[in-house]
MARMITI-252862 format. One line per 3 residues: number of its first residue (from 1); for each residue x, y, z of N, C-alpha, C, O. Coordinates in steps of 0.05 Angstrom, whole numbers. Layout:
// residues N
NUM = X,Y,Z,X,Y,Z,X,Y,Z,X,Y,Z ~ ...
This chain:
// residues 274
1 = -2435,902,2923,-2407,894,2930,-2405,865,2939,-2383,853,2937 ~ -2426,853,2948,-2425,825,2956,-2437,807,2935,-2440,783,2939 ~ -2443,819,2912,-2453,804,2889,-2477,787,2895,-2478,763,2889
4 = -2497,799,2907,-2522,785,2913,-2546,801,2902,-2567,803,2916 ~ -2543,811,2878,-2565,826,2866,-2590,810,2863,-2612,821,2866 ~ -2588,784,2858,-2611,767,2855,-2627,766,2880,-2652,765,2880
7 = -2614,765,2903,-2628,764,2929,-2641,791,2934,-2664,793,2944 ~ -2626,813,2928,-2637,840,2932,-2663,844,2915,-2681,857,2924 ~ -2664,832,2892,-2686,836,2874,-2710,817,2879,-2731,820,2868
10 = -2706,798,2897,-2726,777,2901,-2755,787,2905,-2773,778,2891 ~ -2760,805,2924,-2788,812,2929,-2800,830,2908,-2825,834,2908 ~ -2785,841,2889,-2795,860,2871,-2809,847,2847,-2800,828,2835
13 = -2832,859,2839,-2846,851,2815,-2852,874,2797,-2868,873,2779 ~ -2838,897,2803,-2842,921,2787,-2864,939,2796,-2869,960,2785 ~ -2878,931,2817,-2901,946,2827,-2898,950,2857,-2910,936,2873
16 = -2882,970,2865,-2877,975,2893,-2901,985,2908,-2902,983,2933 ~ -2920,997,2894,-2943,1009,2907,-2963,989,2916,-2979,995,2934 ~ -2963,965,2904,-2982,945,2911,-2968,919,2918,-2954,907,2901
19 = -2971,909,2943,-2958,885,2952,-2975,861,2942,-2998,858,2950 ~ -2963,845,2926,-2977,822,2914,-2970,796,2928,-2951,795,2944 ~ -2985,775,2922,-2979,749,2933,-2951,740,2925,-2936,728,2941
22 = -2943,745,2900,-2917,738,2891,-2895,752,2906,-2874,740,2913 ~ -2899,777,2912,-2880,792,2928,-2877,780,2956,-2855,777,2966 ~ -2899,774,2969,-2898,763,2996,-2885,736,2997,-2870,730,3016
25 = -2889,720,2977,-2876,693,2975,-2846,696,2970,-2830,682,2981 ~ -2839,715,2953,-2811,719,2947,-2796,731,2971,-2772,726,2975 ~ -2810,746,2987,-2798,757,3011,-2791,735,3031,-2771,737,3045
28 = -2807,714,3032,-2801,691,3048,-2775,678,3039,-2758,671,3055 ~ -2772,675,3013,-2748,663,3002,-2724,680,3008,-2703,670,3016 ~ -2726,706,3006,-2704,724,3012,-2696,721,3041,-2672,719,3047
31 = -2715,722,3059,-2709,721,3088,-2696,694,3096,-2682,693,3116 ~ -2700,674,3080,-2688,648,3086,-2661,644,3073,-2649,622,3075 ~ -2651,664,3059,-2626,662,3044,-2603,674,3060,-2601,698,3062
34 = -2585,657,3071,-2562,668,3085,-2540,677,3066,-2538,667,3044 ~ -2525,697,3075,-2502,707,3060,-2478,707,3079,-2478,722,3099 ~ -2457,691,3074,-2435,688,3093,-2423,715,3102,-2412,716,3125
37 = -2423,735,3085,-2411,761,3093,-2423,772,3118,-2410,787,3133 ~ -2448,765,3124,-2462,777,3146,-2460,761,3172,-2473,767,3192 ~ -2444,740,3172,-2441,724,3196,-2411,722,3204,-2394,720,3187
40 = -2406,724,3230,-2379,722,3240,-2372,692,3243,-2386,677,3257 ~ -2351,683,3229,-2343,654,3230,-2335,645,3258,-2335,621,3264 ~ -2329,663,3276,-2322,656,3304,-2347,651,3320,-2346,640,3342
43 = -2370,658,3309,-2395,656,3324,-2412,633,3314,-2420,615,3329 ~ -2418,632,3288,-2437,612,3277,-2434,610,3247,-2424,628,3234 ~ -2444,588,3237,-2445,584,3208,-2466,601,3196,-2485,610,3209
46 = -2464,606,3170,-2483,622,3156,-2506,604,3146,-2505,595,3123 ~ -2525,599,3163,-2548,582,3156,-2574,595,3166,-2573,612,3185 ~ -2596,588,3154,-2622,597,3164,-2630,581,3188,-2626,556,3189
49 = -2642,594,3208,-2651,580,3232,-2681,586,3236,-2692,605,3224 ~ -2695,571,3253,-2724,574,3256,-2732,602,3264,-2719,615,3281 ~ -2754,611,3253,-2766,637,3260,-2784,632,3284,-2807,623,3281
52 = -2773,638,3308,-2786,629,3333,-2809,647,3341,-2824,639,3359 ~ -2813,670,3329,-2834,688,3338,-2862,680,3330,-2881,687,3344 ~ -2864,666,3308,-2890,656,3300,-2908,678,3288,-2898,700,3281
55 = -2933,672,3285,-2952,690,3270,-2956,717,3284,-2965,736,3272 ~ -2950,719,3310,-2954,744,3325,-2936,766,3314,-2943,790,3317 ~ -2914,759,3302,-2895,779,3292,-2890,774,3262,-2867,773,3254
58 = -2911,770,3247,-2908,766,3218,-2894,790,3205,-2903,813,3209 ~ -2873,785,3190,-2859,807,3177,-2878,822,3158,-2894,810,3145 ~ -2875,848,3158,-2892,865,3141,-2886,859,3111,-2863,856,3104
61 = -2907,858,3095,-2905,853,3066,-2892,826,3060,-2878,823,3040 ~ -2898,806,3077,-2886,780,3073,-2905,759,3084,-2919,764,3104 ~ -2905,735,3072,-2917,712,3085,-2901,704,3109,-2878,713,3112
64 = -2911,686,3126,-2897,678,3150,-2875,659,3143,-2880,638,3131 ~ -2850,665,3150,-2827,647,3143,-2825,625,3164,-2831,629,3188 ~ -2814,602,3156,-2808,581,3175,-2780,584,3186,-2775,579,3210
67 = -2762,593,3169,-2734,598,3177,-2725,625,3166,-2735,634,3146 ~ -2705,637,3179,-2694,662,3170,-2664,663,3173,-2653,650,3191 ~ -2651,678,3156,-2622,683,3158,-2618,706,3178,-2634,725,3178
70 = -2597,705,3193,-2592,725,3213,-2565,738,3209,-2547,726,3197 ~ -2561,762,3221,-2536,776,3218,-2522,779,3245,-2535,780,3266 ~ -2496,779,3244,-2480,783,3268,-2470,812,3270,-2456,819,3289
73 = -2478,829,3251,-2470,857,3250,-2494,874,3249,-2515,867,3239 ~ -2492,898,3261,-2514,917,3262,-2504,945,3257,-2481,951,3261 ~ -2523,962,3248,-2516,989,3240,-2516,1008,3264,-2532,1004,3282
76 = -2499,1028,3263,-2497,1048,3284,-2522,1066,3284,-2526,1081,3265 ~ -2538,1064,3305,-2562,1081,3307,-2558,1105,3325,-2576,1121,3329 ~ -2534,1108,3337,-2528,1132,3352,-2514,1127,3379,-2507,1104,3385
79 = -2510,1148,3394,-2496,1145,3420,-2516,1136,3441,-2539,1131,3436 ~ -2506,1134,3465,-2522,1124,3487,-2531,1144,3507,-2539,1137,3529 ~ -2529,1170,3500,-2537,1190,3519,-2568,1192,3520,-2581,1188,3499
82 = -2579,1199,3543,-2609,1199,3546,-2621,1225,3535,-2635,1239,3549 ~ -2616,1231,3510,-2627,1255,3497,-2655,1249,3487,-2662,1226,3481 ~ -2671,1270,3484,-2697,1269,3471,-2715,1248,3485,-2730,1235,3471
85 = -2714,1245,3511,-2732,1227,3525,-2721,1200,3529,-2735,1183,3540 ~ -2696,1194,3521,-2684,1168,3528,-2668,1155,3506,-2677,1155,3483 ~ -2645,1145,3512,-2631,1126,3495,-2616,1137,3472,-2612,1123,3452
88 = -2607,1162,3472,-2591,1172,3451,-2603,1169,3423,-2590,1160,3405 ~ -2629,1175,3421,-2643,1172,3396,-2661,1147,3395,-2676,1144,3376 ~ -2659,1130,3415,-2674,1105,3415,-2704,1111,3415,-2719,1097,3401
91 = -2713,1132,3429,-2741,1138,3429,-2748,1164,3414,-2771,1172,3413 ~ -2728,1176,3402,-2732,1202,3390,-2750,1201,3365,-2759,1221,3356 ~ -2754,1177,3354,-2770,1176,3330,-2800,1179,3335,-2815,1178,3317
94 = -2807,1183,3361,-2835,1190,3366,-2838,1218,3378,-2858,1224,3390 ~ -2817,1234,3375,-2819,1261,3383,-2842,1275,3369,-2845,1271,3344 ~ -2857,1291,3383,-2880,1305,3371,-2871,1329,3355,-2870,1351,3365
97 = -2864,1324,3330,-2856,1346,3312,-2871,1343,3285,-2879,1321,3279 ~ -2874,1365,3271,-2889,1363,3245,-2876,1345,3225,-2851,1343,3224 ~ -2892,1330,3210,-2881,1314,3188,-2870,1333,3166,-2879,1356,3164
100 = -2851,1323,3151,-2840,1339,3129,-2862,1345,3109,-2876,1326,3100 ~ -2865,1369,3101,-2887,1377,3082,-2886,1361,3056,-2865,1359,3044 ~ -2909,1350,3048,-2911,1337,3022,-2897,1310,3021,-2895,1299,2999
103 = -2888,1300,3043,-2875,1274,3043,-2892,1253,3058,-2901,1258,3080 ~ -2895,1230,3045,-2910,1209,3058,-2892,1194,3078,-2880,1173,3071 ~ -2889,1205,3101,-2870,1194,3120,-2883,1186,3147,-2870,1187,3167
106 = -2908,1178,3146,-2921,1168,3170,-2914,1138,3173,-2911,1124,3154 ~ -2912,1129,3198,-2909,1101,3204,-2925,1094,3228,-2934,1112,3243 ~ -2929,1069,3234,-2945,1060,3257,-2928,1043,3275,-2913,1026,3267
109 = -2930,1049,3301,-2917,1033,3321,-2931,1006,3323,-2956,1005,3323 ~ -2917,984,3325,-2930,958,3326,-2926,944,3353,-2931,920,3355 ~ -2916,959,3373,-2913,947,3399,-2941,944,3413,-2960,956,3404
112 = -2942,929,3435,-2968,925,3448,-2980,952,3458,-2965,971,3462 ~ -3006,953,3461,-3019,978,3468,-3017,986,3497,-3036,984,3512 ~ -2993,994,3505,-2989,1006,3532,-2968,1027,3530,-2955,1030,3509
115 = -2964,1042,3551,-2947,1065,3551,-2917,1057,3551,-2903,1061,3571 ~ -2908,1046,3529,-2881,1035,3528,-2860,1056,3523,-2837,1052,3529 ~ -2869,1079,3514,-2850,1100,3507,-2852,1125,3525,-2853,1147,3516
118 = -2854,1120,3551,-2855,1142,3570,-2881,1157,3568,-2902,1146,3576 ~ -2881,1181,3559,-2905,1197,3558,-2921,1195,3532,-2941,1208,3529 ~ -2912,1177,3515,-2925,1175,3489,-2944,1150,3489,-2934,1128,3485
121 = -2969,1155,3492,-2989,1133,3492,-2999,1127,3464,-2999,1144,3446 ~ -3007,1102,3460,-3021,1095,3435,-3050,1103,3437,-3061,1105,3459 ~ -3063,1108,3415,-3090,1118,3415,-3110,1095,3417,-3110,1077,3401
124 = -3127,1096,3438,-3148,1076,3442,-3138,1047,3440,-3152,1030,3430 ~ -3114,1042,3450,-3104,1015,3449,-3097,1005,3422,-3092,981,3418 ~ -3096,1023,3402,-3090,1015,3375,-3064,1027,3365,-3047,1035,3381
127 = -3061,1027,3339,-3036,1038,3327,-3038,1068,3323,-3060,1079,3316 ~ -3016,1082,3328,-3016,1110,3326,-2995,1119,3305,-2972,1110,3307 ~ -3003,1136,3286,-2983,1144,3266,-2964,1165,3276,-2972,1183,3291
130 = -2939,1163,3270,-2919,1182,3277,-2903,1190,3252,-2904,1177,3231 ~ -2889,1212,3254,-2872,1221,3232,-2845,1206,3233,-2836,1199,3255 ~ -2834,1201,3210,-2806,1192,3210,-2789,1213,3224,-2795,1237,3221
133 = -2768,1205,3238,-2752,1225,3253,-2736,1242,3235,-2728,1234,3213 ~ -2731,1266,3243,-2713,1284,3228,-2684,1278,3236,-2679,1267,3257 ~ -2666,1286,3218,-2638,1281,3224,-2629,1295,3249,-2610,1286,3263
136 = -2641,1317,3256,-2632,1333,3279,-2637,1318,3306,-2624,1325,3326 ~ -2656,1299,3306,-2662,1285,3331,-2648,1258,3333,-2652,1243,3352 ~ -2631,1251,3313,-2618,1225,3312,-2588,1229,3310,-2579,1246,3294
139 = -2572,1214,3325,-2544,1218,3325,-2528,1198,3308,-2505,1203,3302 ~ -2540,1176,3301,-2526,1155,3286,-2527,1159,3256,-2533,1181,3246 ~ -2521,1137,3242,-2521,1138,3213,-2543,1120,3201,-2547,1120,3177
142 = -2557,1106,3218,-2578,1088,3208,-2600,1088,3229,-2596,1080,3252 ~ -2624,1096,3221,-2647,1096,3240,-2672,1095,3223,-2671,1093,3199 ~ -2695,1096,3236,-2720,1094,3222,-2724,1115,3201,-2725,1139,3207
145 = -2726,1107,3175,-2730,1127,3154,-2705,1142,3146,-2707,1163,3133 ~ -2682,1133,3154,-2657,1149,3151,-2648,1150,3122,-2650,1131,3107 ~ -2638,1173,3115,-2623,1177,3090,-2600,1196,3096,-2601,1220,3090
148 = -2579,1185,3108,-2557,1201,3117,-2536,1202,3094,-2526,1182,3085 ~ -2528,1227,3086,-2508,1231,3066,-2481,1236,3080,-2480,1244,3103 ~ -2459,1233,3065,-2433,1237,3076,-2430,1266,3087,-2417,1270,3107
151 = -2443,1285,3074,-2441,1313,3082,-2453,1317,3110,-2447,1336,3124 ~ -2471,1299,3118,-2484,1301,3144,-2468,1287,3166,-2475,1289,3189 ~ -2447,1274,3159,-2428,1262,3178,-2406,1282,3183,-2384,1279,3173
154 = -2413,1303,3198,-2395,1326,3200,-2370,1320,3217,-2351,1335,3215 ~ -2371,1299,3233,-2346,1292,3248,-2326,1278,3230,-2303,1274,3238 ~ -2334,1271,3206,-2316,1257,3187,-2322,1228,3186,-2327,1215,3206
157 = -2321,1217,3162,-2327,1188,3158,-2307,1170,3172,-2314,1148,3179 ~ -2283,1180,3175,-2262,1164,3188,-2265,1164,3219,-2250,1150,3233 ~ -2283,1180,3229,-2287,1183,3258,-2314,1174,3267,-2322,1179,3290
160 = -2329,1161,3249,-2357,1154,3256,-2362,1125,3249,-2357,1116,3226 ~ -2372,1109,3268,-2378,1081,3263,-2402,1078,3245,-2422,1093,3247 ~ -2400,1059,3226,-2422,1053,3209,-2436,1027,3217,-2460,1026,3220
163 = -2420,1006,3221,-2430,979,3228,-2412,967,3248,-2387,971,3248 ~ -2423,951,3266,-2406,936,3285,-2418,909,3293,-2442,904,3288 ~ -2402,893,3305,-2412,867,3315,-2432,872,3338,-2428,891,3354
166 = -2453,856,3339,-2473,860,3360,-2471,838,3381,-2460,817,3376 ~ -2481,844,3405,-2481,825,3427,-2502,803,3422,-2523,809,3411 ~ -2495,779,3431,-2514,757,3429,-2508,735,3449,-2485,730,3455
169 = -2529,724,3461,-2526,701,3480,-2517,677,3464,-2531,669,3445 ~ -2495,664,3471,-2485,640,3456,-2506,618,3455,-2504,601,3436 ~ -2524,616,3474,-2544,595,3473,-2563,598,3449,-2578,579,3443
172 = -2563,621,3437,-2581,626,3415,-2567,631,3389,-2579,642,3370 ~ -2542,623,3387,-2528,625,3361,-2543,610,3339,-2544,619,3316 ~ -2554,587,3346,-2567,570,3326,-2597,572,3327,-2611,554,3318
175 = -2607,594,3338,-2636,598,3340,-2646,591,3367,-2631,581,3384 ~ -2671,597,3372,-2683,593,3399,-2709,578,3396,-2720,575,3374 ~ -2719,568,3418,-2744,554,3418,-2767,574,3414,-2763,598,3417
178 = -2790,564,3406,-2813,581,3400,-2818,600,3423,-2822,593,3446 ~ -2819,626,3416,-2825,647,3435,-2802,654,3454,-2806,671,3472 ~ -2778,643,3449,-2756,648,3468,-2733,662,3455,-2712,665,3467
181 = -2736,671,3430,-2714,684,3416,-2706,710,3429,-2723,725,3440 ~ -2680,716,3429,-2670,741,3441,-2680,764,3424,-2683,763,3400 ~ -2684,787,3438,-2694,811,3424,-2675,820,3403,-2683,834,3384
184 = -2649,814,3405,-2629,823,3386,-2625,804,3363,-2607,808,3346 ~ -2640,782,3362,-2635,762,3341,-2660,746,3335,-2658,722,3329 ~ -2683,759,3335,-2708,743,3331,-2721,749,3304,-2742,736,3298
187 = -2710,766,3288,-2720,771,3261,-2698,764,3241,-2675,757,3248 ~ -2705,766,3215,-2685,761,3195,-2666,785,3191,-2672,807,3202 ~ -2644,781,3177,-2626,803,3173,-2636,822,3151,-2622,842,3144
190 = -2659,817,3139,-2670,833,3118,-2692,852,3127,-2705,865,3110 ~ -2696,854,3153,-2717,871,3163,-2709,901,3163,-2688,908,3154 ~ -2726,917,3174,-2721,946,3177,-2710,953,3204,-2696,936,3216
193 = -2715,977,3213,-2705,986,3238,-2714,968,3261,-2738,964,3266 ~ -2694,957,3275,-2701,937,3296,-2676,932,3313,-2654,937,3304 ~ -2680,922,3337,-2658,914,3354,-2639,895,3340,-2615,896,3345
196 = -2649,878,3323,-2632,858,3309,-2611,872,3292,-2589,861,3289 ~ -2618,895,3280,-2601,906,3259,-2590,934,3266,-2577,946,3250 ~ -2596,943,3290,-2586,970,3299,-2575,968,3327,-2586,954,3344
199 = -2553,982,3332,-2541,983,3358,-2534,1011,3366,-2531,1029,3349 ~ -2533,1016,3392,-2526,1042,3404,-2500,1037,3420,-2494,1015,3429 ~ -2485,1059,3424,-2460,1055,3439,-2453,1080,3455,-2456,1102,3446
202 = -2441,1075,3479,-2430,1096,3494,-2448,1108,3514,-2468,1096,3523 ~ -2442,1132,3522,-2457,1146,3543,-2440,1148,3568,-2417,1139,3569 ~ -2451,1159,3589,-2436,1163,3614,-2455,1156,3637,-2473,1171,3642
205 = -2450,1133,3650,-2467,1124,3671,-2467,1143,3695,-2484,1141,3712 ~ -2447,1161,3697,-2447,1181,3719,-2468,1202,3714,-2476,1216,3732 ~ -2477,1205,3689,-2498,1224,3682,-2526,1211,3686,-2544,1223,3697
208 = -2528,1186,3677,-2553,1172,3679,-2547,1142,3681,-2537,1130,3662 ~ -2553,1129,3704,-2546,1101,3707,-2558,1083,3685,-2547,1062,3680 ~ -2580,1091,3673,-2593,1075,3652,-2575,1072,3628,-2578,1054,3612
211 = -2557,1091,3624,-2539,1090,3601,-2520,1067,3602,-2509,1059,3581 ~ -2516,1055,3625,-2498,1032,3628,-2506,1010,3608,-2489,994,3600 ~ -2531,1008,3601,-2540,987,3583,-2529,989,3555,-2531,970,3539
214 = -2516,1011,3548,-2505,1014,3522,-2475,1008,3521,-2461,1015,3502 ~ -2465,995,3542,-2437,986,3542,-2434,962,3524,-2452,945,3524 ~ -2412,959,3510,-2408,934,3494,-2400,911,3512,-2387,915,3533
217 = -2408,887,3504,-2402,863,3521,-2393,840,3504,-2400,837,3480 ~ -2376,823,3516,-2370,797,3503,-2394,779,3507,-2406,779,3528 ~ -2400,762,3488,-2422,744,3490,-2420,727,3515,-2399,716,3521
220 = -2442,725,3530,-2443,710,3555,-2467,691,3556,-2489,699,3551 ~ -2461,666,3562,-2482,646,3563,-2504,653,3583,-2498,659,3607 ~ -2529,653,3574,-2551,657,3592,-2558,686,3598,-2578,691,3612
223 = -2543,705,3587,-2549,733,3592,-2557,747,3566,-2544,745,3546 ~ -2580,761,3567,-2591,773,3543,-2593,803,3546,-2600,813,3567 ~ -2587,817,3524,-2591,845,3522,-2594,852,3493,-2586,837,3476
226 = -2606,875,3487,-2611,882,3459,-2600,910,3454,-2601,928,3472 ~ -2590,915,3430,-2581,941,3422,-2553,948,3429,-2545,971,3427 ~ -2537,928,3438,-2510,933,3447,-2490,921,3426,-2496,902,3413
229 = -2467,934,3424,-2445,922,3410,-2434,899,3427,-2437,898,3451 ~ -2422,879,3413,-2411,856,3427,-2400,836,3407,-2403,840,3383 ~ -2389,815,3417,-2378,794,3399,-2371,769,3414,-2373,768,3439
232 = -2363,749,3400,-2353,724,3411,-2323,725,3417,-2312,706,3428 ~ -2310,747,3410,-2281,749,3413,-2274,758,3441,-2287,775,3452 ~ -2253,747,3452,-2244,756,3479,-2233,785,3478,-2214,790,3464
235 = -2246,802,3493,-2235,829,3496,-2242,850,3476,-2240,874,3481 ~ -2250,842,3452,-2253,862,3430,-2278,856,3413,-2288,834,3413 ~ -2287,876,3398,-2307,873,3378,-2299,889,3353,-2285,909,3356
238 = -2307,880,3330,-2299,893,3305,-2320,913,3296,-2344,909,3300 ~ -2310,934,3284,-2328,955,3273,-2318,963,3245,-2294,960,3239 ~ -2336,973,3229,-2329,985,3203,-2338,1014,3205,-2361,1020,3211
241 = -2319,1033,3199,-2326,1061,3199,-2337,1070,3173,-2336,1055,3153 ~ -2347,1094,3172,-2361,1104,3148,-2342,1109,3125,-2351,1113,3102 ~ -2316,1108,3129,-2297,1110,3107,-2289,1083,3097,-2272,1081,3079
244 = -2301,1061,3108,-2295,1034,3099,-2273,1020,3114,-2268,997,3110 ~ -2260,1034,3133,-2238,1022,3148,-2250,1003,3170,-2271,1009,3181 ~ -2236,982,3175,-2244,962,3196,-2226,966,3220,-2201,966,3218
247 = -2238,969,3243,-2223,974,3267,-2233,957,3290,-2257,950,3292 ~ -2214,949,3307,-2221,933,3331,-2222,951,3355,-2204,966,3360 ~ -2245,949,3370,-2248,965,3394,-2250,947,3418,-2259,924,3416
250 = -2240,956,3441,-2240,941,3465,-2267,943,3480,-2280,963,3479 ~ -2275,922,3494,-2299,922,3509,-2297,943,3532,-2318,954,3540 ~ -2273,948,3542,-2271,968,3563,-2266,996,3553,-2256,1013,3568
253 = -2273,1001,3528,-2270,1028,3517,-2285,1048,3534,-2307,1042,3544 ~ -2274,1071,3538,-2287,1092,3553,-2314,1098,3539,-2316,1102,3515 ~ -2336,1099,3555,-2363,1102,3544,-2366,1129,3530,-2381,1131,3510
256 = -2353,1150,3540,-2355,1176,3527,-2342,1174,3499,-2351,1186,3480 ~ -2319,1160,3498,-2305,1157,3472,-2323,1142,3452,-2325,1149,3429 ~ -2335,1120,3462,-2352,1105,3444,-2376,1121,3435,-2385,1120,3412
259 = -2387,1138,3453,-2409,1156,3445,-2400,1175,3423,-2415,1180,3405 ~ -2376,1186,3426,-2366,1204,3405,-2364,1190,3378,-2370,1201,3357 ~ -2355,1165,3378,-2352,1149,3353,-2379,1142,3341,-2381,1138,3317
262 = -2400,1141,3357,-2426,1134,3348,-2444,1158,3340,-2465,1155,3329 ~ -2435,1182,3347,-2449,1206,3341,-2436,1219,3317,-2412,1227,3318 ~ -2450,1222,3295,-2438,1231,3270,-2432,1261,3270,-2418,1271,3252
265 = -2443,1276,3289,-2442,1305,3287,-2441,1319,3314,-2454,1339,3318 ~ -2426,1307,3333,-2424,1320,3359,-2401,1339,3362,-2397,1352,3383 ~ -2385,1341,3341,-2361,1359,3342,-2338,1347,3358,-2319,1361,3363
268 = -2340,1322,3366,-2319,1309,3382,-2307,1287,3365,-2311,1263,3370 ~ -2291,1294,3345,-2279,1275,3327,-2257,1260,3342,-2239,1272,3353 ~ -2258,1233,3342,-2238,1217,3355,-2221,1204,3334,-2230,1189,3317
271 = -2196,1211,3334,-2177,1201,3313,-2162,1176,3322,-2168,1165,3343 ~ -2144,1167,3305,-2129,1142,3310,-2113,1145,3336,-2110,1125,3351 ~ -2103,1169,3342,-2086,1171,3366,-2101,1171,3392,-2089,1168,3414
274 = -2128,1173,3391,-2144,1172,3415,-2152,1144,3422,-2166,1140,3442
């Protein structure tokens, strides 16, 4: 729909099973290619900025990029309730459940070797394989290994957020110094499941004070957070729902209401009159 098929095809050489030198080099070109559709004109120009993370966070199946294009919009990964061990699905992708039979759906956590996920330790300080999450443990429409069909959005496509503006520190609109990039904007817009490209929303801080972190915010100089909706606009942020409609939501939206909009199947459909 944005007429960028050539960019989409860049890393491909017809052999998806074997990552070649040509694929890794083309992936660098792709990551450095900005597309204006993915940037908010009120926030920043659509340009590539320095990749501040360096070799420590080399993108998978890619050579190390010098610059990357970034997005101001992120996909709805679910509500903000502390279900399944925390974060409305944020940690549910490491729930100890059987992998789907006959499906190659193992992945490896790439975070540092310490107990970052509560009770889930990495093995011997190394990488530990987990199953891709099942739809039943995830409330959003985009998450690790997701393939959500319209039929699985049982609250209705007109009642479920698909994409929204994400929060960002204005000091980092044009990139950050080496090692100082914000967690919500330190990779390219072409990556997989990550704080950069996924957001959570809603929850009720009266149930769990930690849920407060999923409130949407207007961009604030010097303040950093990841995984939140937000924007450079005073008072509001833009969202696109799963039916393609664009709607403006207020920063002071009731957190329970926002949670309902971010949960595709909680049975709490929020319509226009709400």
